[in-house]
C-alpha positions in Angstrom: -23.6 -14.3 -12.6 -21.2 -11.6 -13.8 -20.4 -13.6 -16.9 -24.1 -13.8 -17.7 -24.8 -10.1 -17.4 -25.4 -8.4 -20.7 -23.2 -5.3 -20.8 -25.2 -2.3 -22.1 -24.0 -0.8 -25.3 -21.9 2.4 -24.9 -20.4 1.5 -21.5 -16.8 2.6 -22.0 -14.1 4.2 -20.0 -15.1 7.6 -21.4 -18.8 7.2 -20.6 -18.1 6.0 -17.0 -15.7 8.9 -16.3 -18.2 11.4 -17.7 -21.0 10.0 -15.6 -18.9 10.1 -12.4 -17.7 13.7 -13.2 -21.3 15.0 -13.8 -23.7 12.9 -11.6 -25.1 14.4 -8.4 -25.9 10.9 -7.1 -22.6 9.3 -6.7 -22.3 6.3 -4.3 -19.8 6.4 -1.4 -16.3 6.1 -2.8 -13.2 4.3 -1.7 -10.5 6.1 0.2 -8.3 8.5 -1.7 -5.2 6.4 -1.2 -6.8 3.3 -2.9 -4.0 2.1 -5.3 -6.2 0.0 -7.5 -7.4 2.0 -10.5 -6.6 5.4 -12.1 -9.1 6.2 -10.8 -11.1 3.5 -8.9 -14.8 4.3 -9.1 -17.6 2.8 -7.0 -20.7 2.4 -9.2 -23.0 0.8 -6.6 -22.7 0.3 -2.9 -25.0 -1.3 -0.3 -24.2 -3.1 2.9 -21.5 -5.7 2.2 -21.7 -5.6 -1.6 -20.5 -3.2 -4.1 -19.5 -2.8 -7.8 -16.4 -1.0 -9.0 -15.1 0.2 -12.3 -11.3 0.3 -12.2 -10.0 2.6 -15.0 -6.4 2.0 -15.9 -4.2 4.4 -17.9 -0.6 3.2 -17.4 -1.4 0.8 -14.7 0.0 -2.4 -13.4 -0.9 -4.1 -10.2 1.9 -5.8 -8.1 1.6 -9.5 -7.2 -1.1 -9.5 -4.5 -3.7 -11.5 -2.7 -7.1 -10.2 -1.6 -8.8 -9.6 1.7 -12.2 -9.9 0.0 -13.9 -12.2 -2.5 -16.0 -11.7 -5.7 -15.2 -11.6 -9.4 -13.8 -9.2 -12.0 -14.5 -8.8 -15.7 -12.4 -6.9 -18.4 -14.8 -4.4 -19.9 -12.4 -2.6 -22.2 -8.8 -3.1 -23.3 -6.5 -6.1 -22.9 -4.8 -7.3 -19.7 -2.0 -9.7 -19.0 -2.8 -11.9 -15.9 -0.2 -14.1 -14.1 -1.4 -16.2 -11.2 1.0 -17.4 -8.5 1.3 -19.9 -5.8 2.9 -19.1 -2.4 4.0 -21.5 0.4 4.8 -19.4 3.5 7.8 -20.3 5.5 7.8 -17.7 8.3 5.6 -14.8 9.2 7.2 -11.9 11.2 6.7 -8.4 12.4 3.2 -9.3 13.8 2.3 -10.8 10.4 3.0 -7.7 8.5 5.8 -9.6 6.7 5.9 -13.1 5.3 8.7 -15.1 3.6 8.1 -18.2 1.5 8.3 -19.8 -1.9 6.6 -17.8 -4.7 6.0 -19.6 -8.0 4.5 -18.3 -11.3 1.8 -20.2 -13.2 1.1 -19.9 -16.9 0.3 -16.3 -18.0 -2.9 -15.6 -19.9 -4.2 -12.7 -21.9 -7.6 -11.4 -20.8 -9.8 -9.6 -23.4 -13.2 -7.8 -23.1 -15.9 -9.8 -21.2 -13.4 -12.4 -19.8 -14.4 -13.0 -16.2 -12.3 -14.5 -13.4 -13.3 -15.2 -9.7 -11.5 -13.6 -6.8 -10.9 -15.8 -3.8 -9.6 -14.4 -0.5 -6.0 -14.9 0.8 -3.5 -17.3 -0.6 -6.1 -19.2 -2.6 -5.7 -16.5 -5.4 -2.5 -14.6 -5.9 -2.2 -12.7 -9.2 -0.8 -9.7 -11.0 -2.6 -7.8 -13.8 -0.8 -5.7 -16.3 -3.0 -3.6 -18.5 -1.6 -3.6 -22.0 -3.9 -1.1 -23.6 -4.8 2.5 -22.6 -7.4 2.7 -21.3 -8.3 -0.6 -19.8 -11.4 -1.0 -17.6 -12.1 -3.8 -15.2 -15.5 -4.3 -13.4 -15.2 -5.7 -9.9 -18.1 -7.2 -8.0 -17.1 -7.9 -4.4 -18.0 -7.9 -0.7 -16.4 -5.6 1.7 -14.0 -8.0 3.4 -13.4 -11.6 4.3 -12.0 -12.5 7.7 -8.3 -13.5 7.3 -5.7 -14.2 10.0 -3.2 -12.0 8.3 -3.3 -8.8 6.1 -3.6 -8.5 2.4 -0.1 -8.8 1.0 1.8 -7.5 -1.9 4.5 -10.0 -3.0 8.0 -9.4 -4.3 10.0 -12.0 -6.2 11.5 -14.4 -5.2 9.3 -14.7 -2.1 8.6 -11.8 0.2 5.1 -10.6 1.1 4.4 -7.3 2.9 1.4 -5.3 3.9 1.7 -2.5 1.4 -1.7 -1.1 2.4 -0.7 -0.5 6.0 -1.3 3.1 7.1 -0.6 5.0 10.3 -0.7 8.8 10.5 2.1 9.0 13.1 4.4 6.9 11.0 3.5 8.9 7.9 4.6 12.1 9.7 7.9 10.5 10.8 8.6 9.5 7.2 7.7 12.9 5.9 10.1 14.4 8.6 12.9 12.2 7.4 12.4 13.3 3.8 12.4 16.9 4.8 15.5 16.3 6.9 17.3 14.8 3.9 16.8 18.1 2.0 18.4 20.0 4.8 21.0 17.6 6.0 21.5 14.5 3.8 24.2 13.0 5.9 22.2 13.5 9.1 19.1 11.9 7.5 21.2 8.9 6.3 22.6 8.5 9.8 19.2 8.7 11.4 17.7 6.1 9.0 20.7 3.8 9.7 20.2 4.0 13.5 16.5 3.2 13.1 17.1 0.3 10.8 19.8 -1.2 13.1 17.4 -1.3 16.1 15.9 2.0 16.9 12.7 1.0 15.1 10.6 -2.1 15.2 11.3 -4.8 12.5 8.2 -3.7 10.6 9.1 0.0 10.7 12.7 -0.8 9.8 11.5 -2.7 6.7 9.2 0.2 5.7 12.2 2.6 5.9 14.4 0.3 3.8 11.7 -0.3 1.2 11.0 3.5 1.0 14.7 4.2 0.7 15.2 1.7 -2.1 12.1 3.1 -3.9 13.2 6.8 -3.7 17.0 6.6 -4.1 19.3 5.2 -6.7 20.6 1.7 -6.0 24.0 2.3 -4.4 26.2 1.5 -1.5 23.9 3.3 1.0 21.0 1.1 -0.1 22.9 -2.2 0.2 24.2 -1.1 3.6 20.7 -0.5 4.9 19.6 -3.9 3.5 22.5 -5.6 5.3 21.6 -3.8 8.6 18.0 -5.0 8.4 19.0 -8.5 7.3 21.2 -8.8 10.4 18.1 -8.6 12.5 16.4 -11.6 10.9 18.1 -14.4 9.0 15.0 -15.5 7.1 14.3 -12.0 5.9 18.0 -11.6 5.0 17.7 -14.5 2.6 15.3 -12.7 0.2 15.3 -9.0 1.1 18.1 -7.7 -1.2 17.0 -9.6 -4.2 13.3 -8.7 -3.7 14.0 -4.9 -3.4 16.5 -5.0 -6.3 13.9 -6.7 -8.4 11.3 -4.1 -7.4 13.7 -1.3 -8.5 14.4 -3.2 -11.8 10.7 -3.3 -12.6 10.2 0.3 -11.7 13.0 1.3 -14.0 11.4 -0.7 -16.9 8.0 0.9 -16.3 9.5 4.4 -16.2 11.0 3.7 -19.7 7.7 2.3 -20.9 5.9 5.5 -19.9 8.1 7.4 -22.4 7.4 5.0 -25.3 4.3 5.2 -27.5 4.2 2.3 -29.9 2.0 -0.5 -28.7 4.4 -3.3 -29.6 7.3 -1.7 -27.8 5.2 -1.0 -24.7 4.1 -4.6 -24.8 7.6 -5.9 -24.8 8.6 -3.9 -21.8 5.4 -5.0 -20.0 6.2 -8.6 -20.6 9.8 -8.3 -19.4 8.6 -6.5 -16.2 6.0 -9.2 -15.4 7.1 -12.5 -16.7 9.9 -14.7 -15.3 11.3 -16.5 -18.3 11.4 -16.8 -22.1 8.7 -19.5 -22.4 6.3 -17.2 -20.6 7.1 -14.3 -22.8 6.8 -16.2 -26.1 3.5 -17.8 -24.9 2.0 -14.3 -24.4 3.3 -13.0 -27.7 1.7 -16.0 -29.4 -1.6 -15.2 -27.6 -1.4 -11.5 -28.6 -0.2 -12.0 -32.2 -1.5 -15.4 -33.3 0.0 -16.7 -36.5 3.2 -14.6 -36.1 6.6 -16.0 -35.2 7.2 -14.8 -31.6 11.0 -14.9 -32.0 10.9 -12.8 -35.2 8.6 -10.2 -33.5 10.8 -10.0 -30.4 13.9 -9.5 -32.6 12.2 -6.8 -34.6 11.1 -4.9 -31.5 14.5 -5.2 -29.9 16.1 -3.8 -33.1 13.7 -0.9 -33.2 14.1 -0.1 -29.4 17.9 -0.1 -29.8 17.9 2.0 -32.9 19.0 5.7 -33.0 15.5 7.0 -32.5 14.7 5.1 -29.3 17.9 3.9 -27.7 18.1 7.0 -25.5 14.7 6.4 -24.1 14.8 2.6 -24.0 18.3 2.3 -22.7 18.8 -0.7 -24.9 21.9 -1.3 -27.0 23.6 -4.4 -28.5 27.1 -5.1 -29.8 27.6 -4.6 -33.5 26.1 -7.5 -35.4 24.7 -9.2 -32.3 21.0 -8.9 -33.4 22.0 -10.2 -36.9 23.6 -13.2 -35.3 20.5 -13.9 -33.3 18.3 -13.6 -36.3 20.5 -16.0 -38.3 20.6 -18.5 -35.4 18.4 -21.6 -35.1 14.9 -21.1 -33.5 15.8 -23.3 -30.5 17.1 -21.0 -27.7 17.0 -17.8 -29.8 14.3 -16.1 -27.8 15.9 -17.1 -24.5 19.3 -15.7 -25.6 17.7 -12.5 -26.8 15.6 -11.9 -23.7 18.5 -12.8 -21.4 20.6 -10.1 -23.1 17.9 -7.5 -22.8 17.4 -8.2 -19.1 21.1 -8.1 -18.5 21.4 -4.7 -20.2 18.6 -3.3 -18.1 20.3 -4.6 -15.0 18.0 -7.5 -13.8 19.2 -8.7 -10.4 21.5 -11.8 -10.8 19.6 -13.6 -8.0 16.5 -13.7 -10.3 18.2 -14.7 -13.5 17.0 -18.3 -13.0 13.8 -17.6 -11.1 10.8 -19.2 -12.7 7.7 -21.2 -11.9 
């Protein structure tokens, strides 16, 4: 039904934002902490049915499933969608955590008026990266579907966690630890270590380690906390370090992307943050730039990003003559070699170097 709806002329990100800012008859809105959209806007709401416009400026969504069902349509902009499969091996921490096998399917580029269904739970895992600014998606959905487990966010190579979990008491404890760190860094580190080793539940310990890895540089203290948590559960220990290091790697790329303005350069960083291997990257480049040689485009973008004007922002550099060698090499394997070198220079975790579908 969403695919058959004729979108009225003039419905854009700007017109939606202006309407929400000025109307006196706004429907009930989602909670302030809703992470989907910048901002997420409810256009219509009744009983167990509502319509949202998700406006994205810099946005990406993590790999996630859904505790609801419906459909979404790209209204404006271009998005990269990657769907995933997940085979759970063990749920833990009262189902707040799950470990299993996560695999990526073929990526696709979604353009205006493309529509995709949303199925609840493990039937539909995906990540959307919005390549243009702004991008708007229209979501038509119910309130919730009954699931025996929470809505998960997934980290490669195969860790799911309830990133939407909220508890006021826990939030105050976390805020207190952050304030303590400003006053007594060693004392805060010692307290976090004691909690992770056994003073907190497995779920709370995971939240502490995830928060620490998200807010601190990746160093010995981070790896020590990961080892302490891994000692409490062997299954979790098998994926925790790589998953959190991959999360930090993606965050670093996206931070650099936020300081870069050219669409092509931003596209390259988006692809490297979201796609597992060279064939996936070249497939999307071909979809975005039909008729162009993906390998030649990737080499040109890498050369520009590593040039004197952008190297400081991109953090990308190559040995003298290396890009010329790649440009002169045969097509077979050239893209793979180039992308592997870029990932290496940006510090991709070694445990994910061969992760793919």
